[in-house]
N, C-alpha and C positions, 0 to 999 in steps of 0.2 A: 492737821489736815481738816478742811471744812467738810461739813456734812454733804454738801453738793459734790465735792470732789470724790468723796468716798462712794457716793451713789454712782457716779459716772464710772469709777474704777470697777465696782462690782458689776455694773451693766456690761462693761467691755469684757470682763472675764467670763461672764455668762454667755455672751455672744460667741466667745472662742471655744465654748464647751468645757470650761475648766471650773465651773462654779462649785463643783463638789470636791475640789482639791483642798488639802491642808495648806495653810499659808504660813510662811516664815519670813518676816521682814528682815532685810539685811541692814547693817549699820549704815548711817548716812555718811557721805563724803563731803568734799568742799563745794559740791554743786547743789542745785535745788532738785536734782533727780532723786527718785526713790526706787529701790529695787525690792521686789517681793518674790521669794521662791515659792512656786506652786508645786505640790507633790501629791501624786495619787498612784496607787498600784505600781510602785517602783519606778515611776516615770516622773520627770520634772520639767518644768519650764520656768523662765524668768519673766516676770511682769515688770516692764519699765514704765514708770510714771514720770513723765517729763512735762511739767506744767507749761502750757504754751506762753504764759506771760514771761517766763524766765529762761526756758530751754528751747532747743531747736531740734525737735524730733525729725522734721523733714530733712535737715542736714545729715542727721545720723543715718537715716534710711538711704539717702542718696550715696553717701560715702561708703556705707556698708556694701551696697551693690557694686560700687566701683572697686573696692578692695577685693571683694570676692572674685570679680572679673580679672584681677591681676594675679590671682592664684594665692592670695593670702587668707589666713584662717580667721574669720570673724564670725560672731554668732549668727546663725541662721534666723531669719525673721519669718514667723509663722502667721502673724496677723498684726495690723497696725491701724490706728485711728490718728491720722496726721492732724486733724482739726482739734481734737481734745487732748492729744498728747499721750497716747498709750501705745505700747507695742508688746507683743508676746514673742519672746526670743528664746533662742537656745540657751540652756543652762550649762555653762562651762565648768561648773563645780566650784571648788574652793582653793585650787592649787595656783594661786597667784605666785609670782616670783617672790613677793614679800613674805608670804607664808612659808614657802619652801626654804628661803634663806634663813628664816627664823628657826627652821627645823634642821639647819646645818647641811642642806643639800649643796652640792658643789657650786660655788659662786661662779667660777670661771666657765663651767659648762653651760650654765643658764645664760650668762652674758654673751657667750659665743652664739647661742641660738638666736638671741636678739640681734646680734650683728648680722647673722645670715638673712634675717627678715629685712633689715634695712638695705643690705646689699642687693637683695632680690628686687626690692621696690625701686631702688635708685637705678638699677641696671635696666629697668623698663623704659627709662627716658621719657620721651614725649607721650608714650602710652599712659604713664602714671599721672602726668599733668593734664591729660585730656579730660578734664572735668570742670564744670562751671563753678569755680571757687574763687574768692577774692585772693589777691596777691598779698604776701607778707611784705607790704610796702613800707617805705620810710615812715609814712603817716602811722601805720599800725604799730611799727616798732617803737616810735616815739610816744604814742599814746600809752603803750605798756610801761615804758620806763618812767613816765610821769607818775605812776602809782608809788614810786619810791618817795617822791617829794610830797605827794598828796596824803600818804598814810604813814610811812615810816618816820619821816622827819618830824612831823607834829607829835607822834607818839613818843619819840625819844626826847624832844626838846621842850614840848609844851607850847610851841608857837608854829604858826603856819608860815612857810617861807614866803618872802615877797615875790611879786610877779617878776621882778628883775632877776632874783635868784633862780626862779623856775626857768626863765628864758635862757640864762647862762648855762644851766644844767642841760636843757634840751638842745641848745645850739652845739654844745660839746658832743653830745651823743650823735647829733645829726652829722657832724664832721667825721667821727670815727666809724660810723656804720655805713658810710658810702660804699665800701667794697662789697657789702652783702645786701644792701637794701634794694638793689635792682635785680637780684638773682631770682630767676623764675624757672630753675632747672629741676625742681623736685617737688613732690607732694610731701608736705610737712604735717605730720600728725599732731605735733605740738606738746603732747603729754606722754611722750614715749619713755616710760620708766617702769620700775618693778611693780608698782601698784596696778598697772594696766597691762601687764603681760602675764600669760598663764601657760602652764603646761597641761596639755590635754592627754589623759591616759589613753593608751591604745593607738595613738596617732604616731606617725613617723615623719622625718624630714621637716620641711617648713610647716606642715599641717600640725605638728606637735606644739607649735607656739601660737597661742591664741591672742588676739588683739582686742582691747577694750578702749572705750572713751576716746573716740576719734572724731566726734562730731564737730570739733572746732578746727579741723584741718584747713590749711591754706596752701598756696603755691609759693615756694621760696627756695631757700638754700638747703642743700642736703646736710649741711653741717649742724643744723639746728637740732634735729632729732638725735643725732649722735651725741651732742654735748649734753642733752637732757638725760640721755641714758647713762653716760659715764661720769657726769657731775650731778648726781642725784641730790635733790633738795632734802631728802628724807633719810639718807644713809650715806656713810662713807664707802667709797668704792676702792678696793685694793688697787694701788698703782700698777701692779703686775697684771691685773685683770684688765685695766684700761688699755695697757700696751697690747695685750693679746687681742682685745676686741678690735683695735685699730689695724693691727696686722692682718687679722682675718678679713676685715672689711676691704682693705686695700688689695688683698689677694684676689678678691672677687670683682673689684671695680678698678681695673688697670688704667682706665682713663682719668682717674682721680689723681691729682698732684698732692701728695701728702703734706708738703710744706704749705701750700696755699690752703688746703683743707683745714689744717690745724690752726692756721692764722684766723680763718673764718670761725672756727670753733671758739677761739678765745674771744672774738668780738661778740658772737652770739651768746656765748656762755655768760659774759659780763652782763649783756642785756637781759638775759633770762633771769639771772640771779637777782638783779635789781628789781625786775618785775615781780618775782615771786616773793621777795622780801616785802614789797608793798601789799601783795595779795594776802600773805599770811597775817600781816597786821590788820588788814581790812576784815579778814575772817574773824579775828578776835573782836575788834571794835564794833563792827556792824552786825555780825551774825552770832556773836557769843561763842565762837568755836576757838577757844583759847589754846587747845592742844597744839596748834600749829606753831605757836610761839617758840616751842622748844627747839625748832629747827633753825632759828635765826642765827645763832652763833656759827653754825656750819656755813650758812649762806653768806654771811658777812665775810668769812675767811675766804670762801671761794671767789667772791667779788673782789676782795682786796688783792688776791693773788693776780687776777687778770688786770686790775687797774695799775699794778706796779710795772706793767710792760709799757714800752715807749709808745705803742700805738694807741693806748688808752689813757695816756697822761692828761689830756684835756679834761676827761671825765673825772679823773682822780682829783684834779684841782678844784673842779666845780663842787664835787661831793664834800671834800674836806673844808671848803669855804663855808658850807652850811653846817656840817656836823663833823668837826675835826677829830673827835675821839670816838667815832661810831664803831670802830672795828671790834671792840670788845664790849659793845653795848649789850645790856640785858633789858628786855621789855617784858613786863608782866601783864596779867589781865587787869583791866581798869577797876578801880574802886568806884562805888556809886554812892551819892548822897541820898537823902530821903526822897528826893524828887526823881531819882533815877538818872541824874546827870553824872558824867564822869568827873571825879574829883582828884584822881591820882592813879598810881599804878601799884599793883601788888606783885612783888617779886617772889 
């Protein structure tokens, strides 16, 4: 962090009246945001530092207000500086689903609470989508799957795919994603998984499940957040839990056709897994965050499973033409020569 950024951060905290608090920086994640817990006299707040060059604090604040209006539990905002990228928000504590699952808290119970939140949001219909957000359009979906060829393929093979190979890959995706690319029926939070879900002590019902990391929301298919929940990039979800989640969701959304919904989950699941594979390699190569590479075997198997279906056969052909043996691939962090340039991979 630059000296100027630190000065701006301290100035914001002082304006909020929390200059005398003890500070506890939280570990960084895949974004450029930083979170610092401020504690004094048994009370706490969370300082969000969202550098304007990389992050969208305005989007976070707008979507936070919208979700709150829908009756969902998001951190309260006590103060914000949209220009400089700071916000003082409610501290939800440390009980993310990830931490609770590691402590052997009931997996099914947690996932059912997450299903209830999605069902509530999707049942709001047009009220949930009545917000000025971009659509999860064909262009957006294709831009994301291009990360697979831009980052994963070169890391695995050592060469950049030709433009012709990239075009074949994108054309295949364009064809298979047509059933979902025009869907504008839901607010899509996009990172709806256990790292961004929390249990709030003392709360009941929907209020007991707190939401984080929703600033990249778009308008698209309701199947997207469901597949990101039950096909997590970072952990294996028990098939029985997956089935229970879908059953719970359908019971609260009677207008949803399960056959069509799960067909769309397969399409968007494949799209998401291809995207995240590219993102995790980019985090390693560009940002030095190599720990995400350990999730690639899971993601490759999830992608492979979807691509084996008839609906996604064109994408499977395009992928295997570029990287025929990618399904059991292992990618390690890059080695560097004396000049700092990548020379190979360390497994």
